[in-house]
PQR file of N, CA, C, O and H, with PARSE charges and radii, in Angstrom:
ATOM      1  N   UNK A   1     -30.025  23.038  -8.665 -0.4000 1.5000
ATOM      2  CA  UNK A   1     -29.286  22.574  -9.767 -0.0000 2.0000
ATOM      3  C   UNK A   1     -27.952  21.492  -9.389  0.5500 1.7000
ATOM      4  O   UNK A   1     -27.450  20.657 -10.141 -0.5500 1.4000
ATOM      5  N   UNK A   2     -27.567  21.826  -7.927 -0.4000 1.5000
ATOM      6  CA  UNK A   2     -26.666  20.874  -7.113 -0.0000 2.0000
ATOM      7  C   UNK A   2     -27.153  20.036  -6.166  0.5500 1.7000
ATOM      8  O   UNK A   2     -27.616  20.543  -5.145 -0.5500 1.4000
ATOM      9  H   UNK A   2     -27.976  22.505  -7.316  0.4000 1.0000
ATOM     10  N   UNK A   3     -27.145  18.884  -6.290 -0.4000 1.5000
ATOM     11  CA  UNK A   3     -27.853  17.965  -5.008 -0.0000 2.0000
ATOM     12  C   UNK A   3     -27.096  18.173  -4.154  0.5500 1.7000
ATOM     13  O   UNK A   3     -25.985  18.653  -4.381 -0.5500 1.4000
ATOM     14  H   UNK A   3     -26.769  18.473  -7.120  0.4000 1.0000
ATOM     15  N   UNK A   4     -27.534  17.850  -2.926 -0.4000 1.5000
ATOM     16  CA  UNK A   4     -26.962  18.181  -1.801 -0.0000 2.0000
ATOM     17  C   UNK A   4     -26.945  15.888  -1.423  0.5500 1.7000
ATOM     18  O   UNK A   4     -27.861  15.103  -1.665 -0.5500 1.4000
ATOM     19  H   UNK A   4     -28.436  17.460  -2.742  0.4000 1.0000
ATOM     20  N   UNK A   5     -25.953  15.669  -0.988 -0.4000 1.5000
ATOM     21  CA  UNK A   5     -25.236  14.535  -0.426 -0.0000 2.0000
ATOM     22  C   UNK A   5     -24.614  14.745   1.567  0.5500 1.7000
ATOM     23  O   UNK A   5     -23.540  15.096   2.055 -0.5500 1.4000
ATOM     24  H   UNK A   5     -25.208  16.307  -0.792  0.4000 1.0000
ATOM     25  N   UNK A   6     -25.513  14.455   1.977 -0.4000 1.5000
ATOM     26  CA  UNK A   6     -25.868  14.731   3.363 -0.0000 2.0000
ATOM     27  C   UNK A   6     -24.647  16.151   3.918  0.5500 1.7000
ATOM     28  O   UNK A   6     -23.719  16.234   4.723 -0.5500 1.4000
ATOM     29  H   UNK A   6     -26.386  14.170   1.581  0.4000 1.0000
ATOM     30  N   UNK A   7     -25.247  16.967   3.062 -0.4000 1.5000
ATOM     31  CA  UNK A   7     -25.185  18.315   3.931 -0.0000 2.0000
ATOM     32  C   UNK A   7     -24.346  19.094   2.694  0.5500 1.7000
ATOM     33  O   UNK A   7     -24.658  20.248   2.400 -0.5500 1.4000
ATOM     34  H   UNK A   7     -26.001  16.900   2.408  0.4000 1.0000
ATOM     35  N   UNK A   8     -23.312  18.424   2.022 -0.4000 1.5000
ATOM     36  CA  UNK A   8     -22.599  18.655   0.590 -0.0000 2.0000
ATOM     37  C   UNK A   8     -23.080  18.984  -0.557  0.5500 1.7000
ATOM     38  O   UNK A   8     -24.054  18.397  -1.028 -0.5500 1.4000
ATOM     39  H   UNK A   8     -23.058  17.487   2.261  0.4000 1.0000
ATOM     40  N   UNK A   9     -22.428  20.031  -1.209 -0.4000 1.5000
ATOM     41  CA  UNK A   9     -22.672  20.095  -2.893 -0.0000 2.0000
ATOM     42  C   UNK A   9     -22.139  19.056  -3.561  0.5500 1.7000
ATOM     43  O   UNK A   9     -21.313  18.327  -3.013 -0.5500 1.4000
ATOM     44  H   UNK A   9     -21.637  20.508  -0.827  0.4000 1.0000
ATOM     45  N   UNK A  10     -22.446  18.910  -4.512 -0.4000 1.5000
ATOM     46  CA  UNK A  10     -22.221  17.239  -5.058 -0.0000 2.0000
ATOM     47  C   UNK A  10     -20.871  18.463  -5.864  0.5500 1.7000
ATOM     48  O   UNK A  10     -20.097  17.640  -6.354 -0.5500 1.4000
ATOM     49  H   UNK A  10     -23.118  19.503  -4.957  0.4000 1.0000
ATOM     50  N   UNK A  11     -20.302  19.824  -6.187 -0.4000 1.5000
ATOM     51  CA  UNK A  11     -19.279  19.661  -6.761 -0.0000 2.0000
ATOM     52  C   UNK A  11     -18.085  19.998  -5.476  0.5500 1.7000
ATOM     53  O   UNK A  11     -17.134  20.667  -5.881 -0.5500 1.4000
ATOM     54  H   UNK A  11     -20.931  20.493  -5.789  0.4000 1.0000
ATOM     55  N   UNK A  12     -18.056  19.738  -4.488 -0.4000 1.5000
ATOM     56  CA  UNK A  12     -17.156  19.683  -3.736 -0.0000 2.0000
ATOM     57  C   UNK A  12     -16.759  18.496  -3.527  0.5500 1.7000
ATOM     58  O   UNK A  12     -15.603  18.246  -3.186 -0.5500 1.4000
ATOM     59  H   UNK A  12     -18.829  19.194  -4.159  0.4000 1.0000
ATOM     60  N   UNK A  13     -17.862  17.415  -3.743 -0.4000 1.5000
ATOM     61  CA  UNK A  13     -17.736  15.924  -3.242 -0.0000 2.0000
ATOM     62  C   UNK A  13     -16.603  15.425  -4.594  0.5500 1.7000
ATOM     63  O   UNK A  13     -15.586  14.755  -4.416 -0.5500 1.4000
ATOM     64  H   UNK A  13     -18.802  17.618  -4.020  0.4000 1.0000
ATOM     65  N   UNK A  14     -16.990  15.838  -5.651 -0.4000 1.5000
ATOM     66  CA  UNK A  14     -16.765  15.740  -7.312 -0.0000 2.0000
ATOM     67  C   UNK A  14     -15.261  16.048  -6.737  0.5500 1.7000
ATOM     68  O   UNK A  14     -14.537  15.059  -6.625 -0.5500 1.4000
ATOM     69  H   UNK A  14     -17.817  16.383  -5.796  0.4000 1.0000
ATOM     70  N   UNK A  15     -14.685  17.397  -6.338 -0.4000 1.5000
ATOM     71  CA  UNK A  15     -13.343  18.041  -6.163 -0.0000 2.0000
ATOM     72  C   UNK A  15     -12.612  17.266  -5.141  0.5500 1.7000
ATOM     73  O   UNK A  15     -11.489  16.822  -5.381 -0.5500 1.4000
ATOM     74  H   UNK A  15     -15.274  18.201  -6.429  0.4000 1.0000
ATOM     75  N   UNK A  16     -13.288  17.062  -3.857 -0.4000 1.5000
ATOM     76  CA  UNK A  16     -12.329  15.908  -3.448 -0.0000 2.0000
ATOM     77  C   UNK A  16     -12.402  14.507  -3.815  0.5500 1.7000
ATOM     78  O   UNK A  16     -11.578  13.735  -3.324 -0.5500 1.4000
ATOM     79  H   UNK A  16     -14.201  17.423  -3.663  0.4000 1.0000
ATOM     80  N   UNK A  17     -12.971  14.235  -4.332 -0.4000 1.5000
ATOM     81  CA  UNK A  17     -12.237  12.716  -5.075 -0.0000 2.0000
ATOM     82  C   UNK A  17     -11.291  12.881  -6.366  0.5500 1.7000
ATOM     83  O   UNK A  17     -10.571  11.999  -6.835 -0.5500 1.4000
ATOM     84  H   UNK A  17     -13.641  14.862  -4.730  0.4000 1.0000
ATOM     85  N   UNK A  18     -11.452  14.264  -6.866 -0.4000 1.5000
ATOM     86  CA  UNK A  18     -10.054  14.318  -8.164 -0.0000 2.0000
ATOM     87  C   UNK A  18      -9.212  14.750  -7.144  0.5500 1.7000
ATOM     88  O   UNK A  18      -8.068  14.651  -7.589 -0.5500 1.4000
ATOM     89  H   UNK A  18     -12.036  14.981  -6.485  0.4000 1.0000
ATOM     90  N   UNK A  19      -9.184  15.204  -5.937 -0.4000 1.5000
ATOM     91  CA  UNK A  19      -7.883  15.758  -5.399 -0.0000 2.0000
ATOM     92  C   UNK A  19      -7.337  14.398  -4.681  0.5500 1.7000
ATOM     93  O   UNK A  19      -6.120  14.233  -4.601 -0.5500 1.4000
ATOM     94  H   UNK A  19     -10.113  15.284  -5.576  0.4000 1.0000
ATOM     95  N   UNK A  20      -8.244  13.420  -4.156 -0.4000 1.5000
ATOM     96  CA  UNK A  20      -7.376  12.055  -3.365 -0.0000 2.0000
ATOM     97  C   UNK A  20      -7.072  11.315  -4.796  0.5500 1.7000
ATOM     98  O   UNK A  20      -6.296  10.373  -4.632 -0.5500 1.4000
ATOM     99  H   UNK A  20      -9.233  13.554  -4.220  0.4000 1.0000
ATOM    100  N   UNK A  21      -7.390  11.456  -5.850 -0.4000 1.5000
ATOM    101  CA  UNK A  21      -7.350  10.539  -6.765 -0.0000 2.0000
ATOM    102  C   UNK A  21      -5.525  11.345  -7.575  0.5500 1.7000
ATOM    103  O   UNK A  21      -4.642  10.638  -8.060 -0.5500 1.4000
ATOM    104  H   UNK A  21      -8.020  12.221  -5.983  0.4000 1.0000
ATOM    105  N   UNK A  22      -5.480  12.532  -7.496 -0.4000 1.5000
ATOM    106  CA  UNK A  22      -4.413  13.229  -7.695 -0.0000 2.0000
ATOM    107  C   UNK A  22      -3.157  12.741  -7.453  0.5500 1.7000
ATOM    108  O   UNK A  22      -2.206  12.242  -8.055 -0.5500 1.4000
ATOM    109  H   UNK A  22      -6.198  13.107  -7.102  0.4000 1.0000
ATOM    110  N   UNK A  23      -3.525  13.093  -6.265 -0.4000 1.5000
ATOM    111  CA  UNK A  23      -2.278  12.720  -5.221 -0.0000 2.0000
ATOM    112  C   UNK A  23      -2.267  11.390  -5.020  0.5500 1.7000
ATOM    113  O   UNK A  23      -1.096  11.021  -4.928 -0.5500 1.4000
ATOM    114  H   UNK A  23      -4.298  13.499  -5.776  0.4000 1.0000
ATOM    115  N   UNK A  24      -3.510   9.929  -4.838 -0.4000 1.5000
ATOM    116  CA  UNK A  24      -2.699   8.709  -4.610 -0.0000 2.0000
ATOM    117  C   UNK A  24      -1.922   8.488  -6.054  0.5500 1.7000
ATOM    118  O   UNK A  24      -1.140   7.575  -6.316 -0.5500 1.4000
ATOM    119  H   UNK A  24      -4.461  10.229  -4.913  0.4000 1.0000
ATOM    120  N   UNK A  25      -2.335   9.544  -6.904 -0.4000 1.5000
ATOM    121  CA  UNK A  25      -1.607   8.723  -8.371 -0.0000 2.0000
ATOM    122  C   UNK A  25      -0.262   9.056  -8.097  0.5500 1.7000
ATOM    123  O   UNK A  25       0.599   8.177  -8.079 -0.5500 1.4000
ATOM    124  H   UNK A  25      -2.971  10.286  -6.691  0.4000 1.0000
ATOM    125  N   UNK A  26       0.031  10.380  -7.856 -0.4000 1.5000
ATOM    126  CA  UNK A  26       1.354  10.905  -7.787 -0.0000 2.0000
ATOM    127  C   UNK A  26       2.240  10.566  -7.183  0.5500 1.7000
ATOM    128  O   UNK A  26       3.386  10.859  -7.521 -0.5500 1.4000
ATOM    129  H   UNK A  26      -0.668  11.095  -7.871  0.4000 1.0000
ATOM    130  N   UNK A  27       1.890   9.658  -5.827 -0.4000 1.5000
ATOM    131  CA  UNK A  27       2.408   9.319  -5.051 -0.0000 2.0000
ATOM    132  C   UNK A  27       2.748   7.930  -5.251  0.5500 1.7000
ATOM    133  O   UNK A  27       3.747   7.708  -4.566 -0.5500 1.4000
ATOM    134  H   UNK A  27       0.959   9.420  -5.552  0.4000 1.0000
ATOM    135  N   UNK A  28       2.436   7.042  -5.780 -0.4000 1.5000
ATOM    136  CA  UNK A  28       2.044   5.835  -6.880 -0.0000 2.0000
ATOM    137  C   UNK A  28       3.083   5.835  -7.590  0.5500 1.7000
ATOM    138  O   UNK A  28       4.033   5.091  -7.347 -0.5500 1.4000
ATOM    139  H   UNK A  28       1.625   7.223  -6.336  0.4000 1.0000
ATOM    140  N   UNK A  29       3.049   6.870  -8.808 -0.4000 1.5000
ATOM    141  CA  UNK A  29       4.192   6.543  -9.694 -0.0000 2.0000
ATOM    142  C   UNK A  29       5.366   7.544  -8.877  0.5500 1.7000
ATOM    143  O   UNK A  29       6.476   7.170  -9.253 -0.5500 1.4000
ATOM    144  H   UNK A  29       2.277   7.474  -9.006  0.4000 1.0000
ATOM    145  N   UNK A  30       5.455   8.424  -8.115 -0.4000 1.5000
ATOM    146  CA  UNK A  30       6.750   8.855  -7.732 -0.0000 2.0000
ATOM    147  C   UNK A  30       7.127   7.826  -6.998  0.5500 1.7000
ATOM    148  O   UNK A  30       8.039   7.359  -7.681 -0.5500 1.4000
ATOM    149  H   UNK A  30       4.553   8.728  -7.809  0.4000 1.0000
ATOM    150  N   UNK A  31       7.024   7.122  -6.002 -0.4000 1.5000
ATOM    151  CA  UNK A  31       6.888   6.080  -4.987 -0.0000 2.0000
ATOM    152  C   UNK A  31       7.959   4.889  -5.879  0.5500 1.7000
ATOM    153  O   UNK A  31       8.999   4.419  -5.418 -0.5500 1.4000
ATOM    154  H   UNK A  31       6.283   7.501  -5.448  0.4000 1.0000
ATOM    155  N   UNK A  32       7.334   4.569  -7.325 -0.4000 1.5000
ATOM    156  CA  UNK A  32       7.368   3.445  -7.884 -0.0000 2.0000
ATOM    157  C   UNK A  32       8.756   4.034  -8.276  0.5500 1.7000
ATOM    158  O   UNK A  32       9.622   3.371  -7.705 -0.5500 1.4000
ATOM    159  H   UNK A  32       6.489   4.951  -7.700  0.4000 1.0000
ATOM    160  N   UNK A  33       9.113   4.690  -8.777 -0.4000 1.5000
ATOM    161  CA  UNK A  33      10.244   5.540  -9.956 -0.0000 2.0000
ATOM    162  C   UNK A  33      11.427   5.397  -8.511  0.5500 1.7000
ATOM    163  O   UNK A  33      12.276   4.518  -8.662 -0.5500 1.4000
ATOM    164  H   UNK A  33       8.410   5.229  -9.241  0.4000 1.0000
ATOM    165  N   UNK A  34      11.493   6.189  -7.208 -0.4000 1.5000
ATOM    166  CA  UNK A  34      12.329   6.015  -6.101 -0.0000 2.0000
ATOM    167  C   UNK A  34      12.315   4.588  -5.677  0.5500 1.7000
ATOM    168  O   UNK A  34      13.362   4.198  -5.162 -0.5500 1.4000
ATOM    169  H   UNK A  34      10.804   6.902  -7.086  0.4000 1.0000
ATOM    170  N   UNK A  35      11.364   3.745  -5.785 -0.4000 1.5000
ATOM    171  CA  UNK A  35      11.615   2.417  -4.930 -0.0000 2.0000
ATOM    172  C   UNK A  35      10.829   2.385  -3.571  0.5500 1.7000
ATOM    173  O   UNK A  35      11.073   1.383  -2.898 -0.5500 1.4000
ATOM    174  H   UNK A  35      10.513   4.062  -6.204  0.4000 1.0000
ATOM    175  N   UNK A  36       9.892   3.319  -3.001 -0.4000 1.5000
ATOM    176  CA  UNK A  36       9.862   3.798  -1.459 -0.0000 2.0000
ATOM    177  C   UNK A  36       8.479   3.182  -1.140  0.5500 1.7000
ATOM    178  O   UNK A  36       7.824   4.129  -0.704 -0.5500 1.4000
ATOM    179  H   UNK A  36       9.693   4.133  -3.547  0.4000 1.0000
ATOM    180  N   UNK A  37       7.725   2.104  -1.137 -0.4000 1.5000
ATOM    181  CA  UNK A  37       6.690   1.245  -0.693 -0.0000 2.0000
ATOM    182  C   UNK A  37       5.633   1.733  -1.648  0.5500 1.7000
ATOM    183  O   UNK A  37       4.523   1.840  -1.127 -0.5500 1.4000
ATOM    184  H   UNK A  37       8.258   1.335  -1.492  0.4000 1.0000
ATOM    185  N   UNK A  38       5.707   2.039  -2.865 -0.4000 1.5000
ATOM    186  CA  UNK A  38       4.689   2.975  -3.861 -0.0000 2.0000
ATOM    187  C   UNK A  38       3.390   2.425  -3.209  0.5500 1.7000
ATOM    188  O   UNK A  38       2.645   3.349  -2.883 -0.5500 1.4000
ATOM    189  H   UNK A  38       6.609   1.952  -3.289  0.4000 1.0000
ATOM    190  N   UNK A  39       2.898   1.188  -2.921 -0.4000 1.5000
ATOM    191  CA  UNK A  39       1.539   0.475  -2.540 -0.0000 2.0000
ATOM    192  C   UNK A  39       1.179   1.195  -1.480  0.5500 1.7000
ATOM    193  O   UNK A  39       0.015   1.595  -1.500 -0.5500 1.4000
ATOM    194  H   UNK A  39       3.503   0.437  -3.186  0.4000 1.0000
ATOM    195  N   UNK A  40       1.856   1.489  -0.527 -0.4000 1.5000
ATOM    196  CA  UNK A  40       1.391   2.518   0.835 -0.0000 2.0000
ATOM    197  C   UNK A  40       1.078   4.033   0.913  0.5500 1.7000
ATOM    198  O   UNK A  40       0.205   4.654   1.518 -0.5500 1.4000
ATOM    199  H   UNK A  40       2.802   1.163  -0.511  0.4000 1.0000
ATOM    200  N   UNK A  41       2.004   4.386   0.164 -0.4000 1.5000
ATOM    201  CA  UNK A  41       1.931   5.883   0.010 -0.0000 2.0000
ATOM    202  C   UNK A  41       0.946   5.612  -1.019  0.5500 1.7000
ATOM    203  O   UNK A  41       0.315   6.632  -0.739 -0.5500 1.4000
ATOM    204  H   UNK A  41       2.714   3.881  -0.327  0.4000 1.0000
ATOM    205  N   UNK A  42       0.314   5.144  -1.911 -0.4000 1.5000
ATOM    206  CA  UNK A  42      -0.791   5.288  -2.710 -0.0000 2.0000
ATOM    207  C   UNK A  42      -2.474   4.812  -2.178  0.5500 1.7000
ATOM    208  O   UNK A  42      -3.490   5.184  -2.764 -0.5500 1.4000
ATOM    209  H   UNK A  42       0.827   4.316  -2.139  0.4000 1.0000
ATOM    210  N   UNK A  43      -2.459   4.122  -1.230 -0.4000 1.5000
ATOM    211  CA  UNK A  43      -3.554   3.651  -0.778 -0.0000 2.0000
ATOM    212  C   UNK A  43      -3.983   4.710   0.582  0.5500 1.7000
ATOM    213  O   UNK A  43      -5.141   4.908   0.948 -0.5500 1.4000
ATOM    214  H   UNK A  43      -1.633   3.820  -0.754  0.4000 1.0000
ATOM    215  N   UNK A  44      -2.824   5.277   1.167 -0.4000 1.5000
ATOM    216  CA  UNK A  44      -3.445   6.429   1.938 -0.0000 2.0000
ATOM    217  C   UNK A  44      -3.389   7.403   1.976  0.5500 1.7000
ATOM    218  O   UNK A  44      -3.653   8.151   2.917 -0.5500 1.4000
ATOM    219  H   UNK A  44      -1.883   5.116   0.869  0.4000 1.0000
ATOM    220  N   UNK A  45      -2.741   7.818   0.138 -0.4000 1.5000
ATOM    221  CA  UNK A  45      -3.072   8.580  -0.160 -0.0000 2.0000
ATOM    222  C   UNK A  45      -4.654   9.317  -0.969  0.5500 1.7000
ATOM    223  O   UNK A  45      -4.930  10.485  -1.246 -0.5500 1.4000
ATOM    224  H   UNK A  45      -2.526   7.210  -0.626  0.4000 1.0000
ATOM    225  N   UNK A  46      -5.475   7.953  -1.162 -0.4000 1.5000
ATOM    226  CA  UNK A  46      -6.400   7.597  -1.832 -0.0000 2.0000
ATOM    227  C   UNK A  46      -7.444   7.598  -0.213  0.5500 1.7000
ATOM    228  O   UNK A  46      -8.628   7.507  -0.537 -0.5500 1.4000
ATOM    229  H   UNK A  46      -5.250   7.004  -0.937  0.4000 1.0000
ATOM    230  N   UNK A  47      -7.318   7.656   0.958 -0.4000 1.5000
ATOM    231  CA  UNK A  47      -8.109   7.962   2.184 -0.0000 2.0000
ATOM    232  C   UNK A  47      -7.706   9.849   2.574  0.5500 1.7000
ATOM    233  O   UNK A  47      -8.730  10.529   2.644 -0.5500 1.4000
ATOM    234  H   UNK A  47      -6.356   7.730   1.221  0.4000 1.0000
ATOM    235  N   UNK A  48      -7.129  10.188   2.675 -0.4000 1.5000
ATOM    236  CA  UNK A  48      -6.116  11.741   3.198 -0.0000 2.0000
ATOM    237  C   UNK A  48      -5.851  12.095   2.693  0.5500 1.7000
ATOM    238  O   UNK A  48      -5.160  11.581   1.814 -0.5500 1.4000
ATOM    239  H   UNK A  48      -6.298   9.635   2.619  0.4000 1.0000
ATOM    240  N   UNK A  49      -6.269  13.858   2.782 -0.4000 1.5000
ATOM    241  CA  UNK A  49      -5.467  14.614   2.484 -0.0000 2.0000
ATOM    242  C   UNK A  49      -4.941  15.776   3.657  0.5500 1.7000
ATOM    243  O   UNK A  49      -5.563  15.750   4.719 -0.5500 1.4000
ATOM    244  H   UNK A  49      -6.831  14.275   3.496  0.4000 1.0000
ATOM    245  N   UNK A  50      -4.117  16.528   3.556 -0.4000 1.5000
ATOM    246  CA  UNK A  50      -2.649  16.647   2.616 -0.0000 2.0000
ATOM    247  C   UNK A  50      -1.620  15.686   3.078  0.5500 1.7000
ATOM    248  O   UNK A  50      -0.664  15.231   2.450 -0.5500 1.4000
ATOM    249  H   UNK A  50      -3.612  16.549   2.693  0.4000 1.0000
ATOM    250  N   UNK A  51      -2.157  15.374   4.813 -0.4000 1.5000
ATOM    251  CA  UNK A  51      -1.015  14.007   5.165 -0.0000 2.0000
ATOM    252  C   UNK A  51      -0.187  13.433   4.637  0.5500 1.7000
ATOM    253  O   UNK A  51       0.961  13.555   5.062 -0.5500 1.4000
ATOM    254  H   UNK A  51      -2.933  15.744   5.323  0.4000 1.0000
ATOM    255  N   UNK A  52      -0.409  12.747   3.721 -0.4000 1.5000
ATOM    256  CA  UNK A  52       0.116  11.686   3.388 -0.0000 2.0000
ATOM    257  C   UNK A  52       0.917  12.178   1.618  0.5500 1.7000
ATOM    258  O   UNK A  52       1.326  11.456   0.708 -0.5500 1.4000
ATOM    259  H   UNK A  52      -1.342  12.648   3.375  0.4000 1.0000
ATOM    260  N   UNK A  53       0.870  13.411   1.732 -0.4000 1.5000
ATOM    261  CA  UNK A  53       1.381  13.844   0.671 -0.0000 2.0000
ATOM    262  C   UNK A  53       3.121  14.810   1.780  0.5500 1.7000
ATOM    263  O   UNK A  53       4.336  14.871   1.592 -0.5500 1.4000
ATOM    264  H   UNK A  53       0.538  13.997   2.471  0.4000 1.0000
ATOM    265  N   UNK A  54       2.202  15.306   2.769 -0.4000 1.5000
ATOM    266  CA  UNK A  54       3.498  16.207   3.788 -0.0000 2.0000
ATOM    267  C   UNK A  54       4.254  14.568   3.879  0.5500 1.7000
ATOM    268  O   UNK A  54       5.065  14.280   2.999 -0.5500 1.4000
ATOM    269  H   UNK A  54       1.215  15.257   2.922  0.4000 1.0000
ATOM    270  N   UNK A  55       3.951  13.594   4.928 -0.4000 1.5000
ATOM    271  CA  UNK A  55       4.699  12.337   5.142 -0.0000 2.0000
ATOM    272  C   UNK A  55       5.741  12.081   4.134  0.5500 1.7000
ATOM    273  O   UNK A  55       6.957  12.234   4.254 -0.5500 1.4000
ATOM    274  H   UNK A  55       3.292  13.828   5.643  0.4000 1.0000
ATOM    275  N   UNK A  56       5.067  11.666   3.119 -0.4000 1.5000
ATOM    276  CA  UNK A  56       5.955  11.163   1.762 -0.0000 2.0000
ATOM    277  C   UNK A  56       7.257  12.603   1.826  0.5500 1.7000
ATOM    278  O   UNK A  56       8.325  12.616   2.438 -0.5500 1.4000
ATOM    279  H   UNK A  56       4.079  11.541   3.021  0.4000 1.0000
ATOM    280  N   UNK A  57       6.706  13.566   1.047 -0.4000 1.5000
ATOM    281  CA  UNK A  57       7.884  14.397   1.089 -0.0000 2.0000
ATOM    282  C   UNK A  57       9.353  14.484   2.015  0.5500 1.7000
ATOM    283  O   UNK A  57      10.535  14.570   1.681 -0.5500 1.4000
ATOM    284  H   UNK A  57       5.838  13.555   0.550  0.4000 1.0000
ATOM    285  N   UNK A  58       8.639  14.415   3.373 -0.4000 1.5000
ATOM    286  CA  UNK A  58       9.924  14.263   4.287 -0.0000 2.0000
ATOM    287  C   UNK A  58      10.377  13.180   5.077  0.5500 1.7000
ATOM    288  O   UNK A  58      11.298  13.159   5.893 -0.5500 1.4000
ATOM    289  H   UNK A  58       7.679  14.345   3.644  0.4000 1.0000
ATOM    290  N   UNK A  59       9.609  12.291   4.726 -0.4000 1.5000
ATOM    291  CA  UNK A  59      10.189  10.978   5.020 -0.0000 2.0000
ATOM    292  C   UNK A  59      10.721  10.141   4.234  0.5500 1.7000
ATOM    293  O   UNK A  59      11.630   9.475   4.729 -0.5500 1.4000
ATOM    294  H   UNK A  59       8.860  12.308   4.063  0.4000 1.0000
ATOM    295  N   UNK A  60      10.427   9.924   3.035 -0.4000 1.5000
ATOM    296  CA  UNK A  60      10.493   9.437   1.738 -0.0000 2.0000
ATOM    297  C   UNK A  60      11.337  10.037   0.659  0.5500 1.7000
ATOM    298  O   UNK A  60      12.211   9.423   0.046 -0.5500 1.4000
ATOM    299  H   UNK A  60       9.688  10.464   2.632  0.4000 1.0000
ATOM    300  N   UNK A  61      10.979  11.380   0.463 -0.4000 1.5000
ATOM    301  CA  UNK A  61      11.852  11.902  -0.744 -0.0000 2.0000
ATOM    302  C   UNK A  61      12.930  12.927   0.352  0.5500 1.7000
ATOM    303  O   UNK A  61      13.939  13.296  -0.248 -0.5500 1.4000
ATOM    304  H   UNK A  61      10.269  11.878   0.961  0.4000 1.0000
ATOM    305  N   UNK A  62      12.873  13.258   1.353 -0.4000 1.5000
ATOM    306  CA  UNK A  62      13.448  13.542   2.680 -0.0000 2.0000
ATOM    307  C   UNK A  62      14.022  14.979   1.453  0.5500 1.7000
ATOM    308  O   UNK A  62      14.952  14.722   0.690 -0.5500 1.4000
ATOM    309  H   UNK A  62      12.053  12.958   1.840  0.4000 1.0000
ATOM    310  N   UNK A  63      13.375  16.359   1.414 -0.4000 1.5000
ATOM    311  CA  UNK A  63      13.208  17.176   0.673 -0.0000 2.0000
ATOM    312  C   UNK A  63      13.933  18.092   1.682  0.5500 1.7000
ATOM    313  O   UNK A  63      14.445  19.133   1.270 -0.5500 1.4000
ATOM    314  H   UNK A  63      12.619  16.568   2.035  0.4000 1.0000
ATOM    315  N   UNK A  64      14.011  17.681   3.253 -0.4000 1.5000
ATOM    316  CA  UNK A  64      14.526  19.039   3.974 -0.0000 2.0000
ATOM    317  C   UNK A  64      15.821  18.324   4.914  0.5500 1.7000
ATOM    318  O   UNK A  64      16.035  18.244   6.124 -0.5500 1.4000
ATOM    319  H   UNK A  64      13.595  16.836   3.587  0.4000 1.0000
ATOM    320  N   UNK A  65      16.642  17.797   3.522 -0.4000 1.5000
ATOM    321  CA  UNK A  65      18.425  17.040   3.769 -0.0000 2.0000
ATOM    322  C   UNK A  65      18.921  18.262   4.713  0.5500 1.7000
ATOM    323  O   UNK A  65      18.471  19.407   4.653 -0.5500 1.4000
ATOM    324  H   UNK A  65      16.468  17.862   2.539  0.4000 1.0000
ATOM    325  N   UNK A  66      19.798  17.866   5.479 -0.4000 1.5000
ATOM    326  CA  UNK A  66      20.906  19.087   5.856 -0.0000 2.0000
ATOM    327  C   UNK A  66      22.034  18.779   4.569  0.5500 1.7000
ATOM    328  O   UNK A  66      22.465  17.777   3.999 -0.5500 1.4000
ATOM    329  H   UNK A  66      20.163  16.936   5.528  0.4000 1.0000
ATOM    330  N   UNK A  67      22.212  20.106   4.487 -0.4000 1.5000
ATOM    331  CA  UNK A  67      23.314  20.307   3.366 -0.0000 2.0000
ATOM    332  C   UNK A  67      24.909  20.034   4.295  0.5500 1.7000
ATOM    333  O   UNK A  67      25.263  20.555   5.353 -0.5500 1.4000
ATOM    334  H   UNK A  67      21.862  20.920   4.950  0.4000 1.0000
ATOM    335  N   UNK A  68      25.594  19.084   3.476 -0.4000 1.5000
ATOM    336  CA  UNK A  68      26.817  18.535   4.121 -0.0000 2.0000
ATOM    337  C   UNK A  68      28.085  19.723   3.748  0.5500 1.7000
ATOM    338  O   UNK A  68      28.237  20.227   2.635 -0.5500 1.4000
ATOM    339  H   UNK A  68      25.306  18.661   2.617  0.4000 1.0000
ATOM    340  N   UNK A  69      28.600  19.903   4.492 -0.4000 1.5000
ATOM    341  CA  UNK A  69      29.624  21.399   4.799 -0.0000 2.0000
ATOM    342  C   UNK A  69      30.797  20.214   5.509  0.5500 1.7000
ATOM    343  O   UNK A  69      31.866  20.608   5.975 -0.5500 1.4000
ATOM    344  H   UNK A  69      28.478  19.493   5.396  0.4000 1.0000
TER
END
């Protein structure tokens, strides 16, 4: 029922494509909203997962900021 493409089931390849597209779209939209090189983040998000998302959250969004005391 499922065809293999280079040893991978078709549903797994479709799942990977959907994850990469969702990640890239979110990086593009959020990067454009915040003005953080959105083309770079979205293109990188199309070819790899999850490192572009993690690096975006750390370096562009700076989610691990130190609290000002």
